[in-house]
DOROVO-180535 format. One record per residue (C-alpha): residue number from 1; x, y, z. Coordinates in steps of 0.5 Angstrom, whole numbers, plus 500, padded with zeros to 3 digits. Each point is the difference from the previous one (the first is absolute). Layout:
REM residues N
+-----+-----+-----+-----+
!  nr !  px !  py !  pz !
+-----+-----+-----+-----+
! NUM !   X !   Y !   Z !
...
+-----+-----+-----+-----+
END
This chain:
REM residues 261
+-----+-----+-----+-----+
!  nr !  px !  py !  pz !
+-----+-----+-----+-----+
!   1 ! 502 ! 502 ! 123 !
!   2 ! 496 ! 506 ! 503 !
!   3 ! 494 ! 495 ! 499 !
!   4 ! 502 ! 497 ! 507 !
!   5 ! 500 ! 504 ! 507 !
!   6 ! 506 ! 497 ! 502 !
!   7 ! 504 ! 503 ! 495 !
!   8 ! 497 ! 507 ! 500 !
!   9 ! 502 ! 499 ! 508 !
!  10 ! 507 ! 498 ! 498 !
!  11 ! 501 ! 506 ! 495 !
!  12 ! 499 ! 505 ! 505 !
!  13 ! 503 ! 497 ! 506 !
!  14 ! 507 ! 498 ! 495 !
!  15 ! 499 ! 509 ! 498 !
!  16 ! 499 ! 502 ! 508 !
!  17 ! 507 ! 495 ! 501 !
!  18 ! 504 ! 502 ! 494 !
!  19 ! 499 ! 509 ! 501 !
!  20 ! 502 ! 499 ! 508 !
!  21 ! 505 ! 495 ! 499 !
!  22 ! 503 ! 504 ! 494 !
!  23 ! 500 ! 506 ! 504 !
!  24 ! 503 ! 498 ! 507 !
!  25 ! 505 ! 495 ! 496 !
!  26 ! 503 ! 505 ! 497 !
!  27 ! 502 ! 504 ! 506 !
!  28 ! 501 ! 492 ! 502 !
!  29 ! 506 ! 499 ! 496 !
!  30 ! 502 ! 507 ! 500 !
!  31 ! 502 ! 499 ! 507 !
!  32 ! 504 ! 493 ! 499 !
!  33 ! 494 ! 496 ! 504 !
!  34 ! 498 ! 495 ! 496 !
!  35 ! 502 ! 495 ! 504 !
!  36 ! 495 ! 504 ! 506 !
!  37 ! 494 ! 498 ! 495 !
!  38 ! 502 ! 493 ! 499 !
!  39 ! 500 ! 499 ! 508 !
!  40 ! 494 ! 504 ! 501 !
!  41 ! 496 ! 495 ! 495 !
!  42 ! 502 ! 494 ! 504 !
!  43 ! 499 ! 503 ! 507 !
!  44 ! 493 ! 501 ! 497 !
!  45 ! 499 ! 493 ! 498 !
!  46 ! 501 ! 498 ! 508 !
!  47 ! 495 ! 505 ! 502 !
!  48 ! 495 ! 498 ! 494 !
!  49 ! 501 ! 493 ! 503 !
!  50 ! 500 ! 501 ! 507 !
!  51 ! 493 ! 504 ! 499 !
!  52 ! 497 ! 494 ! 495 !
!  53 ! 502 ! 496 ! 507 !
!  54 ! 496 ! 504 ! 505 !
!  55 ! 494 ! 501 ! 495 !
!  56 ! 501 ! 507 ! 498 !
!  57 ! 500 ! 503 ! 493 !
!  58 ! 507 ! 498 ! 496 !
!  59 ! 501 ! 507 ! 497 !
!  60 ! 499 ! 503 ! 508 !
!  61 ! 506 ! 496 ! 502 !
!  62 ! 504 ! 502 ! 494 !
!  63 ! 499 ! 507 ! 501 !
!  64 ! 501 ! 501 ! 508 !
!  65 ! 507 ! 495 ! 500 !
!  66 ! 503 ! 502 ! 494 !
!  67 ! 499 ! 508 ! 502 !
!  68 ! 502 ! 499 ! 507 !
!  69 ! 506 ! 496 ! 497 !
!  70 ! 502 ! 507 ! 495 !
!  71 ! 500 ! 504 ! 506 !
!  72 ! 504 ! 494 ! 504 !
!  73 ! 506 ! 501 ! 494 !
!  74 ! 499 ! 508 ! 500 !
!  75 ! 501 ! 500 ! 508 !
!  76 ! 506 ! 495 ! 499 !
!  77 ! 504 ! 503 ! 494 !
!  78 ! 499 ! 506 ! 498 !
!  79 ! 507 ! 501 ! 496 !
!  80 ! 503 ! 496 ! 495 !
!  81 ! 505 ! 496 ! 504 !
!  82 ! 494 ! 498 ! 505 !
!  83 ! 494 ! 498 ! 495 !
!  84 ! 503 ! 493 ! 498 !
!  85 ! 500 ! 498 ! 507 !
!  86 ! 494 ! 503 ! 502 !
!  87 ! 496 ! 497 ! 494 !
!  88 ! 504 ! 493 ! 502 !
!  89 ! 497 ! 500 ! 507 !
!  90 ! 494 ! 501 ! 498 !
!  91 ! 499 ! 496 ! 495 !
!  92 ! 504 ! 494 ! 504 !
!  93 ! 494 ! 501 ! 505 !
!  94 ! 494 ! 500 ! 496 !
!  95 ! 503 ! 494 ! 496 !
!  96 ! 500 ! 496 ! 507 !
!  97 ! 493 ! 502 ! 501 !
!  98 ! 498 ! 499 ! 493 !
!  99 ! 504 ! 493 ! 501 !
! 100 ! 495 ! 499 ! 507 !
! 101 ! 494 ! 502 ! 496 !
! 102 ! 501 ! 495 ! 494 !
! 103 ! 501 ! 494 ! 505 !
! 104 ! 492 ! 502 ! 501 !
! 105 ! 498 ! 502 ! 493 !
! 106 ! 501 ! 493 ! 497 !
! 107 ! 492 ! 500 ! 499 !
! 108 ! 499 ! 506 ! 497 !
! 109 ! 505 ! 499 ! 495 !
! 110 ! 497 ! 503 ! 494 !
! 111 ! 500 ! 507 ! 504 !
! 112 ! 507 ! 499 ! 500 !
! 113 ! 501 ! 500 ! 494 !
! 114 ! 496 ! 506 ! 498 !
! 115 ! 505 ! 504 ! 505 !
! 116 ! 505 ! 497 ! 497 !
! 117 ! 500 ! 502 ! 493 !
! 118 ! 493 ! 504 ! 499 !
! 119 ! 493 ! 499 ! 498 !
! 120 ! 497 ! 506 ! 497 !
! 121 ! 495 ! 496 ! 497 !
! 122 ! 497 ! 499 ! 507 !
! 123 ! 499 ! 507 ! 501 !
! 124 ! 493 ! 502 ! 503 !
! 125 ! 497 ! 507 ! 501 !
! 126 ! 501 ! 501 ! 507 !
! 127 ! 507 ! 498 ! 499 !
! 128 ! 500 ! 506 ! 494 !
! 129 ! 498 ! 505 ! 505 !
! 130 ! 506 ! 498 ! 505 !
! 131 ! 505 ! 500 ! 495 !
! 132 ! 497 ! 507 ! 497 !
! 133 ! 500 ! 503 ! 507 !
! 134 ! 507 ! 497 ! 501 !
! 135 ! 503 ! 503 ! 494 !
! 136 ! 496 ! 507 ! 502 !
! 137 ! 503 ! 499 ! 507 !
! 138 ! 507 ! 498 ! 497 !
! 139 ! 500 ! 506 ! 493 !
! 140 ! 498 ! 506 ! 506 !
! 141 ! 506 ! 498 ! 504 !
! 142 ! 505 ! 500 ! 495 !
! 143 ! 498 ! 506 ! 497 !
! 144 ! 500 ! 504 ! 507 !
! 145 ! 507 ! 497 ! 501 !
! 146 ! 503 ! 500 ! 493 !
! 147 ! 504 ! 506 ! 500 !
! 148 ! 504 ! 499 ! 507 !
! 149 ! 500 ! 493 ! 499 !
! 150 ! 504 ! 501 ! 492 !
! 151 ! 505 ! 505 ! 505 !
! 152 ! 501 ! 495 ! 504 !
! 153 ! 501 ! 495 ! 495 !
! 154 ! 505 ! 504 ! 495 !
! 155 ! 504 ! 503 ! 506 !
! 156 ! 499 ! 498 ! 507 !
! 157 ! 505 ! 504 ! 504 !
! 158 ! 498 ! 506 ! 497 !
! 159 ! 493 ! 498 ! 501 !
! 160 ! 501 ! 499 ! 507 !
! 161 ! 504 ! 506 ! 501 !
! 162 ! 494 ! 504 ! 497 !
! 163 ! 496 ! 497 ! 505 !
! 164 ! 496 ! 494 ! 497 !
! 165 ! 500 ! 493 ! 505 !
! 166 ! 503 ! 495 ! 495 !
! 167 ! 497 ! 495 ! 505 !
! 168 ! 493 ! 503 ! 499 !
! 169 ! 501 ! 500 ! 493 !
! 170 ! 502 ! 492 ! 500 !
! 171 ! 494 ! 499 ! 505 !
! 172 ! 495 ! 503 ! 496 !
! 173 ! 502 ! 498 ! 493 !
! 174 ! 501 ! 492 ! 502 !
! 175 ! 493 ! 501 ! 503 !
! 176 ! 497 ! 502 ! 494 !
! 177 ! 505 ! 495 ! 496 !
! 178 ! 496 ! 494 ! 505 !
! 179 ! 493 ! 503 ! 497 !
! 180 ! 503 ! 499 ! 493 !
! 181 ! 502 ! 493 ! 501 !
! 182 ! 495 ! 498 ! 504 !
! 183 ! 496 ! 502 ! 493 !
! 184 ! 504 ! 497 ! 495 !
! 185 ! 500 ! 493 ! 504 !
! 186 ! 492 ! 500 ! 498 !
! 187 ! 503 ! 500 ! 493 !
! 188 ! 506 ! 496 ! 499 !
! 189 ! 501 ! 497 ! 506 !
! 190 ! 506 ! 501 ! 506 !
! 191 ! 505 ! 496 ! 495 !
! 192 ! 500 ! 505 ! 494 !
! 193 ! 498 ! 507 ! 504 !
! 194 ! 506 ! 502 ! 497 !
! 195 ! 497 ! 499 ! 493 !
! 196 ! 495 ! 507 ! 501 !
! 197 ! 504 ! 503 ! 505 !
! 198 ! 507 ! 501 ! 497 !
! 199 ! 500 ! 498 ! 493 !
! 200 ! 496 ! 506 ! 496 !
! 201 ! 504 ! 504 ! 505 !
! 202 ! 507 ! 498 ! 499 !
! 203 ! 497 ! 500 ! 492 !
! 204 ! 499 ! 507 ! 500 !
! 205 ! 506 ! 503 ! 504 !
! 206 ! 504 ! 496 ! 495 !
! 207 ! 496 ! 504 ! 495 !
! 208 ! 500 ! 507 ! 503 !
! 209 ! 503 ! 504 ! 506 !
! 210 ! 494 ! 505 ! 501 !
! 211 ! 496 ! 499 ! 506 !
! 212 ! 494 ! 503 ! 497 !
! 213 ! 500 ! 495 ! 493 !
! 214 ! 503 ! 494 ! 504 !
! 215 ! 494 ! 499 ! 505 !
! 216 ! 496 ! 501 ! 494 !
! 217 ! 504 ! 494 ! 496 !
! 218 ! 500 ! 496 ! 505 !
! 219 ! 492 ! 500 ! 502 !
! 220 ! 499 ! 499 ! 492 !
! 221 ! 504 ! 494 ! 500 !
! 222 ! 497 ! 498 ! 506 !
! 223 ! 493 ! 501 ! 497 !
! 224 ! 502 ! 497 ! 493 !
! 225 ! 503 ! 493 ! 503 !
! 226 ! 495 ! 499 ! 505 !
! 227 ! 494 ! 501 ! 496 !
! 228 ! 504 ! 497 ! 493 !
! 229 ! 501 ! 493 ! 505 !
! 230 ! 493 ! 500 ! 501 !
! 231 ! 499 ! 500 ! 494 !
! 232 ! 505 ! 494 ! 497 !
! 233 ! 498 ! 497 ! 507 !
! 234 ! 493 ! 499 ! 497 !
! 235 ! 501 ! 498 ! 493 !
! 236 ! 506 ! 494 ! 502 !
! 237 ! 497 ! 498 ! 507 !
! 238 ! 507 ! 502 ! 502 !
! 239 ! 501 ! 502 ! 508 !
! 240 ! 499 ! 508 ! 500 !
! 241 ! 506 ! 501 ! 504 !
! 242 ! 504 ! 497 ! 496 !
! 243 ! 498 ! 504 ! 494 !
! 244 ! 501 ! 506 ! 504 !
! 245 ! 507 ! 498 ! 502 !
! 246 ! 502 ! 498 ! 493 !
! 247 ! 498 ! 507 ! 498 !
! 248 ! 503 ! 504 ! 505 !
! 249 ! 507 ! 496 ! 499 !
! 250 ! 500 ! 500 ! 492 !
! 251 ! 499 ! 508 ! 501 !
! 252 ! 505 ! 501 ! 504 !
! 253 ! 505 ! 496 ! 496 !
! 254 ! 498 ! 504 ! 494 !
! 255 ! 501 ! 506 ! 503 !
! 256 ! 507 ! 498 ! 503 !
! 257 ! 502 ! 498 ! 493 !
! 258 ! 497 ! 506 ! 496 !
! 259 ! 504 ! 504 ! 505 !
! 260 ! 506 ! 497 ! 499 !
! 261 ! 500 ! 500 ! 493 !
+-----+-----+-----+-----+
END
């Protein structure tokens, strides 16, 4: 299958996304903000459809609006009791705009389908470079805030007493999640963003409680699921997103059963 350039591009893109989502997703699950990741994917869909309508690149609109949504959620709800309300408000506003954009988007049905379910086989070289840049930016940002973020996630009251801004950590982290979500959408689409952002990380946390080992396992699982999903899609002609989702869900179920026995 590597005789085809589009398959090579797909493997590189899936690898970039898997590494980023494995790292970022681990903290997302640890902080109990998986709903935020799901909401940001829908916010990004609104941005991408809006960008297409005005003739701009979909990825640019996806990233811009997703980051804006992440920052908005972080500013509106920095603590657990305020997060769901903030996420609901941002998601509702985004879905309202998305509905409006879809009203004018009927002429671009194939592009809408690709945004909803992903189309990793259509990734070109320019998109690869953009994804690499976004991935490096996400990982660099996560590396910078990792220690205070972990402190704020596990012991928020003590962290705040020590001078760590809970609100700032929430805003910065959700901006990073937004970048990672925008990348994941290129592979598995808006509706399946949980697949790579949450599945491998949740599985890793079922198998180990050590931070370093957990992040490494999360990345390894994400890479394995993304690449194996591509291989299975190539030989079965079934959608890549389906295979990645099936592998992610099956791995988590197996890890849960193993731990319970």
